[in-house]
C-alpha positions as CSV (number, residue, x, y, z in Angstrom):
1,M,0.0,0.1,-0.1
2,K,2.9,2.3,0.9
3,K,4.5,1.6,-2.6
4,M,1.3,2.3,-4.4
5,K,0.8,5.6,-2.5
6,S,4.3,6.6,-3.8
7,I,3.5,5.6,-7.4
8,L,0.1,7.3,-7.6
9,P,1.2,11.0,-8.0
10,G,3.6,10.3,-11.0
11,L,1.2,7.8,-12.5
12,I,-1.8,10.1,-12.5
13,L,0.3,13.0,-14.0
14,C,1.5,10.4,-16.9
15,V,-2.1,9.3,-17.4
16,A,-3.3,12.9,-17.6
17,I,-0.5,13.6,-20.3
18,A,-1.6,10.5,-22.2
19,I,-5.2,11.6,-22.3
20,L,-4.2,15.0,-23.6
21,G,-1.9,13.3,-26.1
22,K,-4.7,11.1,-27.1
23,V,-7.1,14.0,-27.6
24,I,-4.6,16.0,-29.8
25,G,-3.6,12.9,-31.7
26,H,-7.2,12.4,-32.7
27,F,-7.0,15.5,-34.8
28,F,-3.6,14.5,-36.1
29,P,-4.0,10.7,-36.5
30,S,-1.0,10.3,-38.9
31,L,1.4,11.7,-36.3
32,G,0.0,9.3,-33.5
33,S,-0.9,10.0,-30.0
34,G,2.3,8.7,-28.6
35,L,4.4,11.4,-30.3
36,F,2.3,14.1,-28.6
37,A,2.4,12.2,-25.2
38,I,6.2,12.1,-25.3
39,L,6.4,15.7,-26.5
40,I,4.0,17.0,-23.9
41,G,5.9,14.9,-21.3
42,I,9.2,16.4,-22.3
43,V,7.8,20.0,-21.8
44,I,6.3,19.3,-18.4
45,G,9.4,17.4,-17.3
46,N,11.5,20.4,-17.9
47,L,9.2,22.7,-15.9
48,P,9.6,23.1,-12.0
49,I,6.5,21.0,-11.5
50,G,8.0,18.1,-13.5
51,S,11.2,18.1,-11.4
52,N,9.2,17.2,-8.1
53,E,10.8,14.2,-6.6
54,S,7.4,12.8,-5.3
55,L,6.6,12.2,-9.0
56,R,9.6,10.0,-9.7
57,P,8.3,6.7,-8.4
58,G,5.2,6.9,-10.6
59,I,7.1,8.1,-13.7
60,K,9.4,5.2,-13.3
61,F,6.6,2.7,-13.0
62,S,5.0,4.1,-16.1
63,E,8.0,4.2,-18.3
64,S,9.1,0.7,-17.4
65,N,6.2,-1.7,-16.1
66,L,3.4,-0.2,-18.2
67,L,5.8,-0.5,-21.2
68,Y,6.4,-4.1,-20.7
69,Y,2.7,-4.9,-20.5
70,S,1.7,-3.0,-23.7
71,I,4.3,-5.1,-25.6
72,I,2.8,-8.4,-24.2
73,L,-0.8,-7.3,-25.1
74,L,0.5,-6.4,-28.7
75,G,1.1,-10.2,-29.2
76,A,-2.7,-10.9,-28.7
77,T,-3.6,-8.7,-31.6
78,L,-1.3,-10.5,-34.2
79,T,-1.2,-13.9,-35.8
80,F,1.6,-15.7,-37.8
81,H,-1.0,-16.1,-40.7
82,S,0.0,-12.7,-42.1
83,I,3.3,-14.2,-43.1
84,F,1.4,-16.7,-45.4
85,E,-0.6,-14.0,-46.9
86,I,2.2,-12.2,-48.6
87,G,3.8,-15.5,-49.9
88,I,7.5,-16.4,-50.3
89,T,8.4,-13.5,-52.4
90,G,6.8,-11.0,-50.1
91,L,8.3,-12.7,-47.0
92,S,11.8,-12.6,-48.7
93,Y,11.2,-8.9,-49.5
94,I,10.3,-8.1,-45.8
95,L,13.3,-10.0,-44.3
96,I,15.9,-8.6,-46.7
97,Q,14.5,-5.1,-46.3
98,M,14.6,-5.5,-42.4
99,V,18.1,-6.9,-42.5
100,C,19.4,-4.1,-44.8
101,T,17.6,-1.4,-42.7
102,I,19.1,-2.7,-39.5
103,A,22.7,-3.0,-40.9
104,F,22.6,0.4,-42.6
105,V,21.1,2.3,-39.5
106,I,23.8,0.8,-37.3
107,W,26.6,1.6,-39.6
108,L,25.4,5.2,-40.2
109,G,24.9,5.7,-36.4
110,E,28.6,4.6,-35.9
111,K,29.8,6.9,-38.8
112,L,27.9,9.9,-37.2
113,K,29.5,8.8,-33.8
114,F,26.2,8.3,-31.9
115,E,26.2,6.0,-28.9
116,Q,25.7,2.3,-29.6
117,D,22.4,2.0,-27.9
118,F,20.8,4.8,-29.6
119,G,21.9,3.4,-33.1
120,L,20.4,0.0,-32.0
121,L,17.1,1.7,-30.9
122,M,17.0,3.6,-34.3
123,A,17.6,0.3,-36.2
124,S,14.7,-1.4,-34.3
125,G,12.3,1.4,-34.7
126,N,12.8,1.9,-38.5
127,A,13.1,-1.7,-39.2
128,V,10.0,-3.0,-37.4
129,C,7.2,-0.7,-35.9
130,G,8.5,2.5,-34.6
131,S,7.6,3.3,-30.9
132,S,6.6,-0.2,-30.1
133,A,9.8,-1.7,-31.3
134,I,12.0,0.9,-29.5
135,A,9.9,0.3,-26.4
136,A,10.5,-3.5,-26.6
137,T,14.3,-3.1,-27.5
138,A,15.4,-0.5,-24.9
139,P,14.9,-2.7,-21.8
140,A,16.8,-5.6,-23.4
141,L,19.7,-3.3,-24.2
142,K,19.4,-1.5,-20.9
143,A,19.3,1.7,-22.9
144,K,19.1,5.3,-21.3
145,V,15.6,7.0,-21.2
146,S,17.1,9.9,-23.0
147,D,18.2,7.6,-26.0
148,M,14.8,6.0,-25.9
149,A,12.9,9.3,-26.0
150,V,15.0,10.9,-28.8
151,S,14.8,7.7,-30.9
152,V,11.1,7.5,-30.6
153,T,10.6,11.2,-31.5
154,I,13.0,11.1,-34.6
155,V,11.5,7.8,-35.9
156,N,7.9,9.3,-35.7
157,L,8.9,12.5,-37.4
158,L,10.7,10.6,-40.2
159,G,7.8,8.3,-40.6
160,T,5.4,11.4,-41.0
161,V,7.5,12.8,-43.9
162,M,7.8,9.4,-45.6
163,M,4.0,8.9,-45.2
164,I,3.5,11.9,-47.4
165,V,6.3,11.2,-49.9
166,L,5.6,7.5,-50.5
167,P,2.2,7.9,-52.2
168,A,3.9,10.3,-54.8
169,I,6.6,7.8,-55.5
170,T,4.0,4.9,-56.0
171,S,2.0,7.0,-58.4
172,I,5.0,7.9,-60.5
173,L,6.8,4.5,-60.5
174,F,4.0,1.9,-60.1
175,H,1.0,4.0,-61.2
176,N,-0.6,2.8,-57.9
177,E,-0.5,-0.8,-58.7
178,V,-1.7,-2.5,-55.5
179,L,1.1,-5.1,-54.8
180,Q,4.1,-2.9,-55.5
181,S,2.6,0.2,-53.7
182,S,1.5,-1.9,-50.8
183,A,5.1,-3.4,-50.6
184,L,6.7,0.1,-50.6
185,I,4.4,1.6,-47.9
186,G,4.0,-1.4,-45.8
187,G,7.5,-2.3,-45.9
188,T,9.1,1.0,-45.0
189,L,6.9,3.2,-42.9
190,Q,7.5,3.0,-39.1
191,S,4.0,2.9,-37.5
192,V,0.9,1.1,-38.4
193,G,-1.1,4.4,-38.3
194,Q,1.3,5.9,-40.8
195,V,0.9,2.9,-43.1
196,V,-2.9,3.1,-42.9
197,A,-2.9,6.8,-43.6
198,S,-0.4,6.6,-46.5
199,G,-2.1,3.7,-48.0
200,S,-5.5,5.4,-47.8
201,I,-4.1,8.2,-50.0
202,V,-3.4,5.6,-52.8
203,G,-6.5,3.6,-52.4
204,E,-8.5,1.2,-50.0
205,A,-6.9,-1.9,-51.7
206,V,-3.5,-0.6,-51.1
207,K,-4.2,0.3,-47.5
208,D,-5.4,-3.1,-46.7
209,Q,-2.5,-4.9,-48.5
210,A,0.1,-2.6,-47.0
211,A,-1.2,-3.5,-43.5
212,V,-0.6,-7.0,-44.1
213,F,3.1,-6.2,-45.1
214,K,3.4,-4.1,-41.9
215,I,2.0,-6.8,-39.7
216,S,4.5,-9.3,-41.1
217,R,7.3,-7.0,-40.0
218,I,5.8,-6.7,-36.4
219,I,5.7,-10.5,-36.1
220,F,9.5,-10.4,-36.4
221,L,9.8,-8.0,-33.3
222,A,11.0,-10.6,-31.0
223,A,13.7,-11.9,-33.4
224,V,15.0,-8.2,-33.8
225,V,15.1,-7.7,-30.0
226,F,17.2,-10.8,-29.7
227,I,19.5,-10.0,-32.5
228,L,20.1,-6.4,-31.4
229,Q,20.7,-7.7,-27.8
230,Q,23.3,-10.1,-29.2
231,V,25.0,-7.2,-31.3
232,K,25.4,-5.2,-28.1
233,N,26.7,-8.1,-26.1
234,G,29.0,-9.1,-28.9
235,K,30.7,-5.6,-29.1
236,Q,31.1,-5.2,-25.2
237,V,34.8,-5.8,-24.5
238,E,34.8,-7.5,-21.2
239,Q,36.5,-10.5,-19.5
240,P,34.2,-13.5,-20.2
241,V,32.4,-14.6,-17.1
242,K,30.9,-18.0,-16.7
243,E,27.3,-18.0,-15.9
244,K,24.6,-20.5,-15.6
245,F,22.1,-20.6,-18.5
246,N,19.5,-18.2,-18.1
247,M,16.6,-17.9,-20.5
248,K,15.8,-14.2,-19.4
249,S,19.2,-13.3,-20.7
250,I,18.2,-14.7,-24.3
251,V,14.5,-13.7,-24.4
252,P,13.3,-11.1,-22.1
253,W,10.2,-12.1,-20.3
254,Y,7.8,-9.5,-21.9
255,V,9.1,-10.6,-25.5
256,A,8.3,-14.2,-24.4
257,G,4.8,-13.1,-23.3
258,F,4.4,-11.4,-26.6
259,L,5.4,-14.4,-28.6
260,L,3.1,-16.7,-26.5
261,L,0.0,-14.6,-27.0
262,C,0.9,-14.3,-30.7
263,L,1.1,-18.0,-30.8
264,I,-2.2,-18.5,-29.0
265,N,-4.0,-16.1,-31.1
266,S,-2.7,-17.9,-34.2
267,I,-4.0,-21.2,-33.2
268,F,-7.5,-20.1,-31.7
269,L,-8.0,-16.9,-33.8
270,F,-9.5,-14.6,-31.1
271,P,-12.5,-12.8,-32.5
272,T,-12.4,-9.0,-32.9
273,A,-14.6,-8.6,-29.7
274,V,-11.8,-9.8,-27.8
275,T,-8.6,-8.4,-29.9
276,H,-10.0,-4.9,-30.4
277,P,-10.3,-4.0,-26.7
278,I,-7.0,-5.6,-25.9
279,K,-5.4,-3.6,-28.8
280,E,-6.9,-0.3,-27.3
281,F,-6.0,-1.1,-23.8
282,G,-2.3,-1.9,-24.8
283,N,-2.2,1.2,-26.8
284,Y,-3.3,3.3,-23.8
285,L,-0.6,1.8,-21.7
286,E,2.0,2.5,-24.4
287,I,1.0,6.0,-24.5
288,I,1.1,6.4,-20.8
289,A,4.5,4.9,-20.8
290,L,5.8,7.3,-23.5
291,A,4.5,10.2,-21.3
292,G,6.5,8.9,-18.4
293,I,9.6,8.6,-20.9
294,G,9.2,12.2,-22.0
295,M,9.0,13.3,-18.3
296,S,12.4,11.9,-17.7
297,V,14.1,13.7,-20.6
298,K,15.9,17.0,-20.5
299,V,15.7,19.4,-23.4
300,R,19.4,19.3,-23.8
301,D,19.1,15.8,-24.8
302,L,17.2,16.6,-27.8
303,T,19.2,19.6,-28.8
304,Q,22.7,18.1,-28.3
305,H,23.2,16.7,-31.7
306,G,20.8,18.7,-33.8
307,W,22.2,18.7,-37.3
308,K,23.6,15.1,-36.8
309,L,20.0,13.8,-36.0
310,S,18.7,15.5,-39.0
311,A,21.4,13.8,-41.2
312,Y,20.8,10.6,-39.5
313,A,17.0,10.6,-40.2
314,G,17.3,11.9,-43.7
315,G,20.0,9.2,-44.6
316,I,17.7,6.4,-43.1
317,G,14.7,7.6,-45.0
318,I,16.5,7.7,-48.4
319,F,18.1,4.4,-47.8
320,Q,14.9,2.7,-46.8
321,I,13.1,3.9,-49.9
322,A,16.0,3.1,-52.2
323,I,16.5,-0.4,-51.1
324,A,12.7,-1.1,-50.9
325,L,12.4,-0.1,-54.7
326,L,15.3,-2.1,-55.6
327,L,13.9,-5.2,-53.9
328,I,10.4,-4.6,-55.4
329,F,11.7,-4.5,-58.9
330,I,13.8,-7.5,-58.4
331,L,11.3,-9.7,-56.4
332,L,7.8,-8.5,-57.0
């Protein structure tokens, strides 16, 4: 009870910020409520009221525990059947695109001299599903909250720009053909909301098919978290220590929960009446968590590498579009 009382003030503030972010996000659905929650959190967190120590336990609870639960619930809204819908060539396109994106984002981050954790979070967010992927990867890497907040912000802003640019590209190059247009939009954009919004500009059929490509990427979230965790561990120069086998060190518990619910849903196919409220609740938890993450960030963390962040985001966007177009022309 004492612990709950200590958590309540910060938790209530994060919930209030999340509600405000949700309201604003309703008017700007392509940007997403999560982006507004994290930005409002950053503003309040840098005001005197946001520095009150009594808020810290609740903010910490929001940015960690609630984040884990939102990732687990995401699994209940997905099935492995999406992989079969896009076929072998579609799956090959998705996998190659994700691998190339991860490799390039890590490489470019190193060239621009960003910290390793930040580069790995950017790789996860751009290759898989934006904020959710970053949220799932950060705890596995033990990344700083500031790195997490900046990466979520940059990935969402990049996705917004690409969301507007891609329909023009599909019109010019593919004349809005469904398969190619869907593969470009669903295979590159960072969030599901951006995929739906961008696909809708092209047409209803493209929107639906692009969502299938996007969901196929999300299903590989657990694999990406594992791979990036190994990339970090492999680059740490430390004396080897003999440890007993620990499953948690290989698959974080929340990722295991995500996979388990995804597997159960693939077998039993939960009805929409079940998955829809789960999806909504999980989304609210993620937005509350992002509000807490924003509260923990100082403005200097966002302004420290201004020009480099722009170059990083621009380079990633150009690469993703270029490699996607190349793969589409070769495979599809």
